[in-house]
FIPAKOL-101763 format. One line per 8 residues: number of its first residue (from 1); their letters; for each residue y, x, z of C-alpha. Coordinates in steps of 0.25 Angstrom, whole numbers, plus 5000, padded with zeros to 4 digits. Each point is the difference from the previous one (the first is absolute). Layout:
NUM	A	Y:X:Z | ...
END
This chain:
1	XXXXXXXX	4844:5115:5013 | 5008:5009:4991 | 5004:4988:4992 | 5006:4994:5012 | 5008:5013:5003 | 5004:5001:4986 | 5005:4986:5000 | 5008:5002:5013
9	XXXXXXXX	5006:5014:4997 | 5001:5003:4985 | 5011:4994:4992 | 4995:4990:4990 | 5002:4985:4996 | 4989:4995:5010 | 5006:5009:5011 | 5014:4994:4998
17	XXXXXXXX	4996:4986:4999 | 4992:5002:5013 | 5012:5006:5007 | 5009:4989:4996 | 4990:4989:5003 | 4998:5006:5014 | 5015:5002:5003 | 5004:4986:4996
25	XXXXXXXX	4989:4992:5006 | 5001:5008:5013 | 5015:4999:5000 | 5000:4985:4998 | 4990:4998:5011 | 5008:5008:5010 | 5013:4993:4996 | 4995:4987:5005
33	XXXXXXXX	5000:5006:5014 | 5012:4995:5008 | 5008:5009:5010 | 5010:4992:5009 | 4998:4989:4990 | 5004:5008:4988 | 4990:5004:4989 | 5004:5010:4988
41	XXXXXXXX	4991:4993:4990 | 4997:5007:4987 | 5010:5011:5004 | 4989:5006:5009 | 4994:5004:4987 | 5010:5011:5000 | 4996:5006:5013 | 4985:4999:4997
49	XXXXXXXX	5004:5008:4987 | 5007:5010:5008 | 4988:5002:5009 | 4990:5001:4989 | 5010:5010:4993 | 5001:5008:5014 | 4985:5001:5000 | 5000:5008:4987
57	XXXXXXXX	4996:4990:4990 | 5008:5000:4987 | 4999:4995:4986 | 5006:5004:4987 | 5015:5000:5001 | 5003:4995:4986 | 4990:4988:5003 | 5007:4998:5014
65	XXXXXXXX	5014:5000:4993 | 4996:4990:4990 | 4993:4990:5010 | 5012:5001:5009 | 5010:4997:4989 | 4992:4989:4994 | 4997:4994:5014 | 5015:5000:5002
73	XXXXXXXX	5003:4993:4987 | 4990:4989:5003 | 5006:4998:5014 | 5014:4999:4996 | 4998:4992:4987 | 4992:4989:5008 | 5011:4999:5010 | 5011:4999:4989
81	XXXXXXXX	4992:4989:4992 | 4998:4992:5013 | 5015:5000:5004 | 5006:5000:4986 | 5001:4985:4999 | 5008:4998:5012 | 5008:5013:5000 | 5013:4996:4993
89	XXXXXXXX	5000:4986:5007 | 4999:5008:5013 | 5015:5004:4999 | 5004:4985:5002 | 5000:4993:5013 | 5004:5012:5009 | 4991:5009:4992 | 5012:5009:4996
97	XXXXXXXX	5004:5002:5015 | 4985:5003:5004 | 4999:5010:4988 | 5013:5007:5004 | 4995:5002:5014 | 4987:5005:4995 | 5006:5010:4991 | 5009:5004:5011
105	XXXXXXXX	4987:5004:5008 | 4996:5009:4988 | 5013:5006:4999 | 5001:5003:5015 | 4986:5006:5000 | 5005:5009:4988 | 5012:5004:5008 | 4993:5003:5012
113	XXXXXXXX	4990:5009:4993 | 5012:5007:4993 | 5006:5002:5014 | 4988:5005:5006 | 4998:5010:4989 | 5014:5006:5003 | 4999:4999:5015 | 4987:5008:4999
121	XXXXXXXX	5007:5010:4991 | 4989:4998:4989 | 4989:5004:5009 | 4993:4988:4994 | 5001:5000:4985 | 5005:4988:4993 | 4987:4997:4992 | 4993:5000:5014
129	XXXXXXXX	5011:4992:5006 | 4997:4990:4988 | 4986:5000:5004 | 5003:4997:5015 | 5010:4989:4995 | 4989:4993:4992 | 4990:5001:5012 | 5011:4995:5010
137	XXXXXXXX	5003:4988:4991 | 4985:4998:4997 | 5004:5000:4985 | 4988:5006:4992 | 5006:4998:4986 | 5012:5008:5004 | 4991:5011:5003 | 4993:4999:4987
145	XXXXXXXX	5014:5000:4993 | 5004:5012:5007 | 4987:5007:4997 | 5002:4997:4985 | 5014:5006:5000 | 4995:5012:5007 | 4989:5002:4990 | 5010:4998:4988
153	XXXXXXXX	5009:5011:5007 | 4988:5009:5002 | 4995:4999:4985 | 5014:5002:4995 | 5001:5013:5008 | 5012:4995:5009 | 4992:5003:5012 | 4987:5007:5003
161	XXXXXXXX	4988:4992:5005 | 5003:4986:5005 | 4999:4999:5015 | 4990:4992:5007 | 5010:4989:5005 | 4988:4991:5003 | 4999:5008:5013 | 5013:4995:5004
169	XXXXXXXX	4997:4986:4996 | 4987:5000:5008 | 5006:5006:5012 | 5011:4990:5001 | 4993:4987:4996 | 4993:4996:5013 | 5012:5001:5008 | 5008:4993:4988
177	XXXXXXXX	4991:4988:5001 | 5001:4999:5015 | 5015:5004:5000 | 5003:4988:4991 | 4994:4990:5009 | 5006:5006:5012 | 5014:4999:4993 | 4997:4985:4998
185	XXXXXXXX	4996:4998:5015 | 5013:5008:5004 | 5009:4991:4992 | 4993:4988:5006 | 5003:5005:5014 | 5014:5004:4997 | 5004:4986:4996 | 4991:4994:5010
193	XXXXXXXX	4992:4991:4990 | 4992:4989:5005 | 4989:4999:4990 | 4997:4985:5003 | 5014:4996:4999 | 5002:5008:4987 | 4988:4993:4994 | 5005:4987:5004
201	XXXXXXXX	5014:5002:4994 | 4994:5005:4987 | 4991:4988:4999 | 5012:4991:5002 | 5008:5007:4990 | 4989:5000:4989 | 4998:4985:5003 | 5015:4998:4997
209	XXXXXXXX	5001:5008:4988 | 4986:4997:4993 | 5001:4994:4986 | 4987:4992:5001 | 4995:4991:4989 | 5002:4985:5003 | 4992:4988:4995 | 5008:4988:4999
217	XXXXXXXX	4997:4985:4996 | 5013:4995:4994 | 5003:4986:4995 | 5010:5001:4988 | 5012:4992:5005 | 5012:5007:4993 | 5005:4990:4989 | 5006:5011:4992
225	XXXXXXXX	4987:5006:4997 | 4994:4987:4995 | 4995:5002:4986 | 5003:5015:5000 | 4990:5011:4996 | 4994:5009:5011 | 5005:5013:4995 | 5014:4994:4999
233	XXXXXXXX	4999:4995:5015 | 4996:5014:5004 | 5013:5006:4993 | 5009:4990:5007 | 4993:5002:5014 | 5002:5015:4999 | 4989:5003:5009 | 4986:5006:4998
241	XXXXXXXX	4989:4989:5001 | 4988:4996:4993 | 4995:4985:4998 | 4985:5002:5002 | 4996:4986:4997 | 5006:4986:5000 | 4996:4986:5002 | 5006:4988:4992
249	XXXXXXXX	4995:4986:5002 | 4987:5005:5006 | 4997:5010:4989 | 4999:5015:5003 | 5004:5010:4990 | 5006:5014:4998 | 5014:4999:4996 | 5005:5009:4988
257	XXXXXXXX	5013:5006:4998 | 5004:4989:4990 | 4994:4989:5009 | 5010:4989:5002 | 5001:4997:5015 | 5004:4986:5006 | 5005:4995:5013 | 4988:4997:5009
265	XXXXXXXX	4991:5011:4995 | 4994:5007:5011 | 4999:5015:4998 | 4992:5011:5007 | 5011:5011:5001 | 4997:5015:5003 | 5012:5008:5004 | 5005:5011:5010
273	XXXXXXXX	5004:4996:5014 | 5015:5004:4997 | 5001:4991:4988 | 4991:4988:5006 | 5012:4992:5006 | 5009:5001:4988 | 4989:4996:4990 | 4996:4988:5009
281	XXXXXXXX	5015:4996:5001 | 5002:5001:4984 | 4987:4993:4996 | 4999:4989:5011 | 4992:4998:5013 | 4988:5005:5006 | 4988:4991:5000 | 4985:5000:5003
289	XXXXXXXX	4989:4999:4991 | 4985:5005:5000 | 4999:5009:4988 | 4985:5001:5002 | 4999:4988:4991 | 5006:5008:4989 | 4988:5009:5001 | 4992:4990:4993
297	XXXXXXXX	5008:5003:4987 | 5007:5013:5003 | 4994:5012:5006 | 5007:5012:5007 | 4993:5014:4998 | 5003:5014:5003 | 4998:5009:4988 | 5000:5015:5000
305	XXXXXXXX	5007:5007:4989 | 4990:5010:4994 | 5004:5000:4985 | 5008:5013:4996 | 5008:4993:4990 | 5007:4991:5011 | 5004:5012:5008 | 5016:5000:4999
313	XXXXXXXX	5002:4986:4995 | 5008:4990:5007 | 4995:4987:5005 | 5010:4994:4989 | 4993:5008:4989 | 4987:4993:5002 | 5006:4986:4997 | 4988:4994:5008
321	XXXXXXXX	5008:4987:5002 | 5003:4997:4986 | 4987:5005:4993 | 4990:4996:5011 | 5007:4990:5009 | 4997:5009:5012 | 5010:5006:5010 | 4999:5013:5008
329	XXXXXXXX	5006:4997:5013 | 4999:5013:5008 | 4995:5014:4998 | 4993:5008:5011 | 5002:5015:5000 | 4998:5010:5011 | 4998:4989:5010 | 5013:4993:4997
337	XXXXXXXX	5002:4987:4993 | 5011:5000:4990 | 5006:4988:4993 | 4996:5000:4986 | 5014:5000:4993 | 5000:5001:4985 | 5006:5014:5001 | 4989:5005:5010
345	XXXXXXXX	4993:5012:4993 | 4984:4999:5001 | 4991:5012:5003 | 4985:5002:4999 | 4994:4997:5013 | 5010:4988:5003 | 4994:4987:5005 | 5007:4988:4994
353	XXXXXXXX	4999:4986:5005 | 4999:4990:4988 | 5000:4985:5000 | 4995:4992:4989 | 4989:4992:4994 | 4986:5006:5001 | 4999:5003:4985 | 5014:5006:4999
361	XXXXXXXX	4997:5009:5013 | 4987:5005:4993 | 5009:5005:4988 | 5010:5006:5010 | 4988:5008:5006 | 4996:5005:4986 | 5014:5004:4997 | 5003:5008:5014
369	XXXXXXXX	4986:5005:5001 | 4995:4997:5014 | 4989:5010:4999 | 4999:5007:5013 | 4991:5010:4995 | 5010:5005:4991 | 5009:5004:5012 | 4989:5008:5006
377	XXXXXXXX	5000:5009:4988 | 5010:5011:5002 | 5011:5003:4990 | 4996:5014:4998 | 5008:5002:4987 | 5013:4997:5008 | 4997:5010:5011 | 4998:5011:4990
385	XXXXXXXX	5011:4997:4991 | 5009:5000:5012 | 4995:5013:5005 | 5003:5006:4986 | 5014:4994:5000 | 5001:5005:5015 | 4996:5014:4997 | 5010:5001:4988
393	XXXXXXXX	5011:4994:5008 | 4997:5010:5011 | 5001:5012:4991 | 5014:4996:4994 | 5009:5011:5006 | 5014:4995:5004 | 5011:5009:5005 | 5008:4999:5013
401	XXXXXXXX	5012:5008:5002 | 4998:5012:5010 | 4985:5000:4998 | 4995:5012:4992 | 4988:4993:4994 | 4999:4986:4994 | 4994:4989:5010 | 4988:4992:4995
409	XXXXXXXX	4994:4988:5006 | 4987:5007:5000 | 4986:4995:5001 | 5004:4991:5012 | 5013:4995:4996 | 4998:4997:4986 | 4987:4991:5002 | 5008:4993:5011
417	XXXXXXXX	5012:4996:4992 | 4991:4996:4988 | 4991:4992:5008 | 5012:4992:5007 | 5006:4997:4986 | 4986:4996:4994 | 4997:4991:5012 | 5014:4993:4998
425	XXXXXXXX	5001:5000:4985 | 4986:5004:4994 | 4998:4986:4995 | 5012:5002:4990 | 4992:5010:4993 | 4987:4993:5000 | 4994:5007:5012 | 4992:4993:5011
433	XXXXXXXX	5003:5006:5013 | 4993:4990:5009 | 4990:5008:5009 | 4993:4993:5011 | 5004:5005:5014 | 4986:5006:5003 | 5000:5008:4987 | 5014:5005:5002
441	XXXXXXXX	4996:5004:5014 | 4987:5007:4995 | 5008:5008:4990 | 5011:5004:5011 | 4989:5004:5010 | 4992:5008:4990 | 5013:5007:4995 | 5006:5003:5014
449	XXXXXXXX	4986:5005:5005 | 4998:5009:4989 | 5014:5006:5002 | 4999:5002:5015 | 4986:5006:4998 | 5006:5010:4990 | 5012:5004:5008 | 4991:5002:5013
457	XXXXXXXX	4990:5008:4993 | 5010:5009:4993 | 5008:5002:5013 | 4988:5000:5010 | 4998:5015:5000 | 5013:5003:5007 | 5003:4988:5008 | 4994:5003:5014
465	XXXXXXXX	5006:5014:4999 | 5014:4994:4997 | 4999:4988:5009 | 4998:5008:5013 | 5010:5011:4996 | 5015:5000:5004 | 5004:4996:4986 | 4990:4988:5001
473	XXXXXXXX	5006:4995:5013 | 5014:5002:4994 | 4996:4991:4988 | 4995:4989:5010 | 5014:5000:5007 | 5007:5000:4987 | 4992:4989:4995 | 5002:4991:5013
481	XXXXXXXX	5015:5002:4999 | 5000:4996:4985 | 4991:4988:5003 | 5008:4994:5012 | 5014:5003:4998 | 5003:4992:4987 | 4992:4989:5005 | 5007:4998:5013
489	XXXXXXXX	5014:5002:4993 | 4997:4990:4990 | 4993:4990:5009 | 5012:5000:5009 | 5009:4998:4988 | 4991:4988:4995 | 5000:4993:5013 | 5014:5003:5006
497	XXXXXXXX	5008:4999:4987 | 4992:4991:4991 | 4994:4992:5010 | 4986:5000:4994 | 4989:4994:5008 | 4990:5009:5006 | 4988:4997:4991 | 5007:5001:4987
505	XXXXXXXX	5006:5013:5005 | 4987:5007:5004 | 4994:4995:4987 | 5011:5007:4993 | 4999:5013:5007 | 4985:5000:4998 | 5002:4998:4985 | 5011:5011:5000
513	XXXXXXXX	4989:5009:5005 | 4990:4994:4990 | 4991:5000:5013 | 4988:4990:5000 | 4996:5003:5015 | 5015:4996:5004 | 4999:4987:4992 | 4987:4997:5006
521	XXXXXXXX	5006:5002:5014 | 5012:4992:4996 | 4991:4988:4995 | 4992:5001:5013 | 5012:4997:5009 | 5006:4989:4991 | 4996:4986:4998 | 5006:4999:4986
529	XXXXXXXX	5000:5007:4987 | 5014:5006:5002 | 4995:5015:5001 | 4992:4999:4988 | 5011:4993:4991 | 5010:5011:5004 | 4990:5011:4998 | 4996:4996:4986
537	XXXXXXXX	5015:4997:4997 | 5004:5015:5003 | 4987:5007:4996 | 5002:5002:4985 | 5014:5005:5000 | 4997:5009:5013 | 4988:5006:4993 | 5008:5003:4988
545	XXXXXXXX	5011:5007:5008 | 4989:5008:5008 | 4994:5005:4988 | 5013:5004:4993 | 5006:5006:5013 | 4988:5009:5002 | 5002:5007:4987 | 5015:5001:5001
553	XXXXXX	4999:5007:5013 | 4991:5011:4994 | 5008:5002:4988 | 5013:5001:5008 | 4995:5011:5009 | 4991:5008:4991
END
């Protein structure tokens, strides 16, 4: 049995792999257990790592450090790539207000941490307070950024050995998760929120504001449009609409931009709900027609864009109407149907609905790809080019007045910023950023699991001793104050001053804490997607501020 003893207790590649595999598999399994309806999920990997480290198991510190940083990069880059396409548009339609409130939670948390530092007269060092802050707000990348800053300070000789701030993080984390959810419940009780009535009110509001796509059958009656080309009529109407197909004297066809329309033509029009009434009034009158008859001549097919050279082109750039006599009527992206206006930018993974004759549709398929297997193949090149750019961006120093050392985005902030930019603008430099949701989640889960296992393994030797000490109990108390006070203040402001609905508010607060368990709780009590929408709207900017503020706090108080 010497080989088994050697595998367990002697450092080596096999020993390290075995430790990580046991920690991650055990942590994920235990993380599925719910306590009072709340589960810690993958975060439980941290506590299994702490337990294994406490038992005396260890691995080569350089290897652990590499795995920790690489795992953090994979995790943060995957998040940025997913939220990137909608990041900038999130500032519209109330997104600015939500992001301002979310950032206020971050700034209040930083203010509370600084206040506690002075109230306790420095008995808790600022690096450790940053670790407690990261745990209290359940923000792992912030911890990673702080650790990276401390490592740089240690290597440059500004400080001695970097303190184990992961201990503060681990001690504050459990009550941080429960404190967030407790704060959401307190806000609900303070404002006497009736969940059933709130759900109904949001449903009515969404129904009134939704911009659904309408399908209209219109007989052209406007004599001013008789004999005019379709694209000229579109300019005159000044509304976005698409004529998918038309019937004239019993014959069906797909109208092109230069098709001359005549009074009496029956048009199958696709437009938004907001424009439907105006389009109908301009063109003529609603009528009825069974368009199934047109299927004998024209077919409608949903085609998936898988050709890389289509990525970033607009619908108008394809010239399908003029070249092939076909018509893209709508684009399905991320569960939403979009009106296929000429200026709509197409992306790999979009599903477009095309109407035309069978032979022409086949040519469109060849042009767009429609090869689903191609989507299953991950664009690994983009991921590693993004990581290269992220590491470079994270290493660029920039000076902030009053701070003795330049601030860097680091291995957490750099890849996050680059991933967001690539997710939004990658197609402009020829990069395919499409990644299936399952592939993105796989990268994210592997990354965060490796990071948490590394943090737990490194800090486990001193965790129990610290947690049960007077210092440990003080850290827990500090963490609870940092968790709840900013949430309660911002929640009251959001509800009382801005009049936000409860579900949007709790999604916003969950996102400001970058806390998946809080989002899961919010989703469980709502019958709509308001919490998820608010969470994703504020998440990227909040993550950025969490990462930067952790570094600035340490640099200000060294």
